[in-house]
C-alpha positions as CSV (number, residue, x, y, z in Angstrom):
1,M,101.9,82.4,70.8
2,Q,105.4,82.0,69.4
3,K,104.0,80.2,66.4
4,L,101.6,83.1,65.8
5,L,104.5,85.6,66.0
6,F,106.6,83.7,63.5
7,I,103.6,83.4,61.1
8,A,102.9,87.1,61.4
9,I,106.5,88.1,60.8
10,G,106.7,85.7,57.8
11,L,103.6,86.9,56.3
12,L,104.7,90.5,56.7
13,F,108.0,89.7,55.0
14,V,106.2,88.0,52.1
15,A,103.8,91.0,51.8
16,N,106.6,93.4,51.7
17,V,108.5,91.4,49.1
18,A,105.3,91.0,47.0
19,S,104.5,94.7,47.2
20,A,108.0,95.7,46.3
21,N,107.7,93.7,43.1
22,T,104.2,94.7,42.1
23,S,103.1,98.2,43.3
24,Q,99.5,97.4,42.3
25,A,99.1,94.6,44.8
26,R,97.5,95.2,48.1
27,P,99.2,93.8,51.3
28,L,98.3,90.2,52.1
29,T,95.5,89.6,54.5
30,S,97.0,87.3,57.2
31,V,94.5,88.1,60.0
32,A,91.2,89.6,59.3
33,A,90.4,92.8,61.3
34,N,87.4,91.2,62.9
35,S,89.5,88.2,64.1
36,F,92.1,90.6,65.5
37,L,89.4,92.5,67.4
38,Q,88.2,89.3,68.9
39,M,91.6,88.1,70.1
40,Q,92.7,88.4,73.7
41,Q,94.7,91.5,74.5
42,D,97.9,89.5,74.9
43,A,97.5,88.0,71.5
44,Q,96.8,91.4,70.0
45,K,100.0,92.8,71.6
46,L,102.0,89.9,70.3
47,Y,100.7,90.5,66.8
48,V,101.4,94.2,66.9
49,A,104.9,93.7,68.3
50,G,105.6,91.2,65.5
51,V,104.5,93.7,62.9
52,M,106.7,96.4,64.5
53,D,109.7,94.0,64.6
54,G,109.2,93.0,61.0
55,F,108.7,96.6,59.9
56,T,111.9,97.9,61.6
57,Y,113.8,94.9,60.2
58,V,112.7,95.6,56.7
59,T,113.6,99.3,57.0
60,Y,117.0,98.3,58.4
61,G,117.6,95.6,55.8
62,H,116.8,97.9,52.9
63,H,118.9,100.8,54.3
64,I,115.9,103.2,54.3
65,A,117.2,106.6,55.3
66,N,114.7,107.3,58.1
67,H,115.2,103.9,59.9
68,D,116.7,105.4,63.0
69,A,113.8,108.0,63.3
70,V,111.2,105.2,62.9
71,V,112.9,103.0,65.6
72,K,113.2,106.0,68.0
73,C,109.5,106.9,67.5
74,L,108.4,103.3,68.1
75,Q,110.6,103.0,71.2
76,S,108.8,106.1,72.5
77,K,105.4,104.3,72.4
78,D,104.5,101.5,74.9
79,I,103.2,98.3,73.2
80,N,100.0,98.5,75.2
81,N,99.3,102.0,73.9
82,L,100.2,101.1,70.4
83,T,97.9,98.0,70.5
84,H,95.1,100.2,71.9
85,D,95.7,102.7,69.0
86,V,95.4,99.9,66.5
87,V,92.2,98.6,68.0
88,D,90.8,102.2,68.0
89,W,92.0,102.7,64.4
90,L,90.2,99.5,63.3
91,K,87.0,100.5,65.0
92,Q,87.1,103.9,63.3
93,H,87.6,102.3,59.9
94,P,85.0,99.5,59.7
95,A,85.4,99.1,56.0
96,F,89.1,98.3,56.3
97,N,89.8,95.1,54.3
98,E,93.6,95.0,53.8
99,G,96.1,92.9,55.7
100,L,96.2,93.7,59.4
101,S,99.9,94.7,59.2
102,S,98.7,97.6,57.1
103,A,96.4,98.8,59.9
104,V,99.2,98.6,62.4
105,V,101.5,100.7,60.2
106,Q,98.7,103.2,59.5
107,A,98.0,103.5,63.2
108,M,101.7,104.0,63.9
109,S,102.0,106.6,61.2
110,S,99.5,108.8,63.1
111,F,102.2,109.5,65.8
112,C,105.4,108.8,63.8
113,A,104.8,111.3,61.0
């Protein structure tokens, strides 16, 4: 499980660096949506938590103005509920074909607007 978390965080960081340099590039696809949906709930939660940790680290590391608001919003949401929201979002968007971290962030943005 820890290995999956480190891989997810590493891929998220690489995707963010790549997208910062080339705005035309889509996020990397580290885990396919179908694979994520077939994971056990604990593995899904670990992946979502890793993306959230990576996301908040990147916003902190780049001094994004709304970092504190993002962290406060994420802290208001239980990881179980957030994971459920991601699963629901993926089921509602069957044509989704980007990196799974993008789905996590899009699901998060529905309540952290």
